[in-house]
C-alpha positions in Angstrom: 86.3 144.2 48.4 89.9 143.4 49.4 90.8 139.9 50.6 91.3 141.3 54.1 87.9 142.9 54.1 85.9 140.0 52.7 87.6 137.6 54.8 89.0 138.0 57.5 87.0 136.0 59.2 85.2 133.0 58.9 82.0 134.4 60.0 82.5 137.6 58.2 80.8 139.7 60.9 82.5 143.0 61.2 79.3 144.9 61.5 77.1 146.5 64.0 75.7 144.3 66.8 72.0 144.3 67.6 70.5 147.8 68.0 69.1 147.6 71.5 68.2 145.6 74.5 67.3 142.0 73.4 68.0 138.5 74.7 71.2 138.5 72.7 72.4 142.0 73.3 71.5 142.4 77.0 70.9 138.8 78.3 67.8 139.8 80.2 64.6 140.6 78.5 62.9 141.0 75.2 61.9 144.6 74.5 59.2 143.9 72.0 58.4 146.0 68.9 58.8 149.7 68.5 55.7 151.5 69.8 54.0 154.7 68.8 55.5 158.0 70.1 52.7 158.8 72.5 53.0 155.4 74.3 56.8 155.8 74.4 56.5 159.2 76.1 54.1 157.6 78.5 56.5 154.7 79.3 59.3 157.2 79.8 57.2 159.2 82.2 56.4 156.1 84.1 60.1 155.2 84.3 60.9 158.7 85.6 58.1 158.5 88.1 59.4 155.2 89.4 62.9 156.5 89.7 61.7 159.6 91.6 59.6 157.6 94.0 62.2 154.9 94.5 60.2 152.1 92.9 62.0 149.2 91.2 62.0 148.6 87.5 62.7 152.1 86.3 66.0 151.3 84.7 64.7 148.5 82.6 61.7 150.5 81.6 63.8 153.5 80.6 66.2 151.3 78.6 63.2 149.8 76.8 61.9 153.3 76.0 65.3 154.4 74.8 65.6 151.4 72.4 62.1 152.0 71.1 62.7 155.8 70.6 65.8 154.8 68.6 63.9 152.3 66.5 61.2 155.0 65.9 63.8 157.3 64.4 64.5 159.5 67.5 68.1 158.7 68.4 68.7 162.0 70.2 65.9 161.3 72.6 67.2 157.8 73.0 70.6 159.0 73.9 69.1 161.5 76.4 67.1 158.8 78.1 70.1 156.6 78.4 72.0 159.5 79.9 69.4 159.6 82.7 69.8 155.8 83.3 73.6 156.2 83.4 73.2 159.1 85.9 70.8 157.2 88.1 71.3 153.5 87.4 69.0 151.1 89.2 71.6 148.3 89.0 75.0 147.6 87.6 73.3 145.8 84.7 71.4 148.9 83.9 74.6 151.0 83.9 76.6 148.6 81.7 73.7 148.1 79.3 72.9 151.8 79.1 76.6 152.7 78.4 76.8 150.0 75.7 73.6 151.3 74.0 74.6 154.9 74.3 78.0 154.2 72.8 76.4 152.2 70.0 73.9 155.0 69.1 76.5 157.7 69.3 78.7 155.7 67.0 75.9 155.3 64.4 75.4 159.1 64.6 79.1 159.6 63.8 79.8 161.1 67.3 82.9 158.9 67.6 84.6 160.7 70.5 81.5 160.5 72.7 81.0 156.9 71.8 84.5 156.0 72.7 84.0 157.8 76.0 80.9 155.8 76.8 82.6 152.5 76.0 85.7 153.4 78.0 83.4 154.2 81.0 81.9 150.8 80.7 85.3 149.1 80.5 86.5 151.0 83.6 83.5 149.6 85.6 84.3 146.0 84.4 88.0 146.4 85.0 87.2 147.3 88.6 84.8 144.3 88.9 86.0 141.6 86.5 83.7 139.1 88.2 80.9 140.9 86.3 82.2 139.7 82.9 80.5 136.3 82.8 77.2 137.8 83.9 77.2 140.5 81.3 79.3 138.7 78.7 77.1 139.5 75.6 76.7 143.2 76.4 80.4 143.5 77.3 81.6 141.8 74.1 79.2 143.8 72.0 80.8 147.0 73.5 84.3 145.7 72.7 83.3 144.9 69.1 82.0 148.4 68.6 84.9 150.1 70.4 87.3 148.2 68.2 85.4 149.4 65.1 85.7 153.0 66.3 89.4 152.7 66.8 89.9 151.1 63.5 88.0 153.9 61.8 90.4 156.4 63.4 93.3 154.3 62.2 94.3 153.5 65.7 95.1 150.0 64.7 97.5 149.0 67.5 94.9 150.3 70.1 92.2 148.3 68.3 94.2 145.1 68.5 94.9 145.6 72.2 91.2 146.3 72.8 90.1 143.1 71.1 92.1 141.2 73.6 89.5 142.1 76.2 87.5 139.2 74.7 90.1 137.2 72.9 92.3 136.9 76.0 89.5 135.4 78.1 88.9 131.8 78.8 87.2 129.9 76.0 83.5 129.7 76.6 83.3 133.1 78.4 81.9 134.8 75.3 79.6 133.9 72.4 81.5 132.3 69.6 80.1 134.7 67.0 81.5 137.6 68.9 84.8 135.9 69.5 85.2 135.2 65.7 84.2 138.8 64.9 86.9 140.1 67.2 89.5 137.7 65.8 88.7 139.2 62.4 89.0 142.7 63.7 92.3 141.9 65.5 93.8 140.3 62.4 92.9 143.3 60.3 94.2 145.8 62.9 97.5 144.0 63.3 98.1 143.8 59.6 97.3 147.5 59.1 99.5 148.5 62.1 102.5 146.9 60.3 102.6 143.7 62.3 102.1 140.9 59.8 103.7 138.4 62.3 101.1 139.3 64.9 98.3 139.1 62.3 99.5 135.6 61.2 99.6 134.5 64.9 96.0 135.5 65.2 95.0 133.7 62.1 96.6 130.5 63.5 94.9 131.0 66.8 91.5 131.5 65.0 92.0 128.3 63.0 93.1 126.3 66.1 90.2 127.5 68.2 87.6 127.3 65.4 88.8 124.7 62.9 85.5 125.1 61.0 86.7 128.5 59.8 89.2 126.6 57.6 86.3 124.8 55.9 83.4 127.1 55.7 82.2 129.4 52.9 84.9 132.0 53.6 87.7 129.6 54.2 89.4 130.3 50.9 89.8 133.9 51.8 91.1 133.2 55.2 93.6 130.6 54.0 94.8 132.9 51.2 95.3 135.6 53.8 97.4 133.2 55.9 99.5 132.4 52.8 100.0 136.1 52.1 101.0 136.9 55.7 103.5 134.1 55.6 105.0 135.4 52.4 104.3 139.1 51.7 106.2 138.9 48.4 103.4 136.6 47.1 105.7 134.9 44.6 107.9 132.2 46.3 107.6 128.5 45.8 106.2 128.1 49.2 103.5 130.7 48.6 102.4 129.1 45.3 102.5 125.6 46.8 100.2 126.7 49.7 97.7 128.3 47.3 97.8 125.2 45.0 97.0 123.0 48.0 93.9 125.1 48.6 93.1 125.0 44.8 93.3 121.2 44.8 91.1 120.6 47.9 87.9 119.1 46.6 85.7 120.6 49.4 87.2 124.1 49.1 87.0 123.8 45.3 83.3 124.0 45.5 83.4 127.3 47.3 83.0 130.6 45.3 86.2 131.8 47.0 88.3 129.3 45.1 88.1 131.6 42.1 90.2 134.2 44.0 92.7 131.5 44.9 93.1 130.7 41.2 93.7 134.4 40.4 96.3 134.7 43.2 98.1 131.7 41.7 98.2 133.3 38.3 99.4 136.6 39.8 102.2 134.8 41.5 103.3 133.2 38.3 103.2 136.6 36.5 105.3 138.1 39.3 108.0 135.4 38.5 107.7 135.9 34.7 106.0 132.6 34.2 103.5 134.0 31.7 102.4 130.7 30.1 101.7 129.1 33.5 99.8 132.3 34.4 97.4 132.2 31.4 96.9 128.5 31.8 95.9 129.1 35.4 93.5 131.9 34.2 91.9 129.4 31.8 91.5 126.9 34.6 90.0 129.5 36.9 87.6 130.7 34.3 86.4 127.1 33.9 86.0 126.7 37.6 84.0 130.0 37.8 81.8 128.8 34.9 81.1 125.5 36.7 80.3 127.3 40.0 77.9 129.6 38.1 76.1 126.6 36.6 75.2 125.4 40.1 73.8 128.8 41.4 70.4 130.2 41.2 70.0 133.5 39.3 69.0 135.2 42.5 72.1 134.1 44.4 74.2 137.1 45.4 77.3 135.1 44.4 76.3 135.2 40.7 77.3 138.9 40.2 80.7 138.4 41.7 81.4 135.2 39.7 80.3 136.9 36.5 82.6 139.9 37.2 85.5 137.5 37.8 84.7 135.8 34.5 84.9 139.1 32.7 88.2 140.0 34.4 89.7 136.6 33.6 88.7 136.9 30.0 90.5 140.3 29.8 93.7 138.6 31.1 93.3 135.6 28.7 92.7 137.8 25.7 96.4 138.6 25.6 97.5 134.9 26.1 99.0 134.8 22.6 101.9 136.9 24.0 102.6 134.0 26.3 102.6 131.5 23.5 98.9 130.5 23.9 96.9 131.9 20.9 94.3 129.3 21.5 93.5 130.7 24.9 93.5 134.2 23.5 91.1 133.2 20.7 88.8 131.5 23.2 88.7 134.6 25.4 88.1 137.0 22.6 85.2 135.0 21.2 83.6 135.1 24.7 84.2 138.8 25.0 82.7 139.4 21.5 79.6 137.5 22.7 79.3 139.7 25.7 80.2 143.1 24.0 77.5 145.7 25.0 78.0 147.8 21.8 78.7 147.3 18.2 81.8 149.5 18.4 83.3 147.3 21.2 82.4 144.2 19.3 84.2 145.5 16.2 87.4 146.3 18.2 87.4 142.8 19.6 86.9 141.3 16.2 90.0 143.2 14.9 92.0 141.8 17.9 90.7 138.3 17.2 91.7 138.4 13.5 95.2 139.6 14.5 95.6 136.7 16.9 94.4 134.3 14.1 96.8 135.8 11.6 99.7 135.6 14.1 100.1 139.4 14.2 100.3 141.6 17.3 96.8 142.8 17.9 96.2 146.5 18.6 95.8 147.3 22.3 92.2 146.9 23.6 
């Protein structure tokens, strides 16, 4: 994953919101667990009967049925049912919620144009009645999140950034913090991809000002590295290196798995400036940090695989450290690679390289 993708955010939530009506997604009622198809059709028939006879509760019942049809693997029926709710809403809440759900299901089916249309209909209603936003904040923000994802997938990055402002531009406290952080992430990504690094940097700064914990949490290293890169796209100036080294030296951040990427970025910056010895020394320090972090992780921890891959990559860089005047680092790396070699042939090739380093000759290319 790229730094932008992993990161961008301190909560890392650029994903799909909840699937259907729930206390979080619709702020009104729990829908329970998916039911069997026969009971779903019965519930849908009851919702239609109530609507036809003018009885209350038909909108909520129909939305429940739509969500349960979707959970049961019948998205087309769910979308059809939501269409009925949209055509004959019992309340503004039903209309907004049904449009959000329909847009979400259409997006998951890959019907992007229809999903965008559903979300834009929802936004048009709210734009005419902004007083509705606080009442339906979770559903509205969920729709904005998904709409931004759709625009991003279509490479409409500038539009995505503008759409995110529907939530980001609101008064703090209007929307759920998780959704706000998610949309900061989306906005930063969209602005950078649209060719507006200054705008992306401004959003990073706003995120850190509003949610300082994002500069200290598990993904803080990625976010802070992104800020450094946005400040200096060349990734090689003294200021850029100093900013990364400040992150590297922070004791709290040094205990985060993301610190390994910081070390690699420092080494890359040294290489870009031709400071090869400093680069391989940094690689060695980063390898040691990755090893220490691994020692503190459980084998089942998902971070193990990423750290082990980082170790392998670092050893590959360090194996040529003799070219930077550090044969000791090259020897260390080659010995570790020999231990890890999956085949006898690869082990033999590495041993030839190791002997060449020890003899002071130029090893054959790996």
